[in-house]
C-alpha positions, 0 to 999 in steps of 0.5 A: 500500500502507498505510504499514508494510505489507510488499511481496509478490512472486510468483515472476516478480517474484523472477526479475526481481529476481534478474536485476537483482541479477546484472546480467543481461538476458533475453538473457543468461539465455536464452543461459545456459539455452539458451532464447530471450529470448521463453521467458524473457519468458513466465516473467517475465510469468507466462504460462508456468512454468519447470521445476524444473531451470530454476529451480535453474539460475536461482538458481545463476546469479544467486546467490539462494537457490533457496528464496527464488526458488521459495517459492510454486511448489515444495514438498518434493513437486516432482512435485505439479503444483499445489504448495501456495500456487501458487494464492495466488501470493504469499509475504510476506517475513516468512514467508520470513524466519521459515522461514529462522530456524526 
């Protein structure tokens, strides 16, 4: 990346960062959620998309804001199968901070 550019993370990146901050393993999160380690691995690899409830539990257990964790996946209309920004797959940190301040 060019000098001075901001990193861009997709939701699986954020999920991994949340696990690291909470000092949890895939097995720990799987046990907490009642799913297999493989299911957690699929989510972190971006092969499958966890449910909205799973993401809420993930945020609660790891102590990160739900809005930060799911920034590009979910909108106010949670029932939308393809939320705004999902195809883009990324949210810049500055965009997230700007939304939090306003």
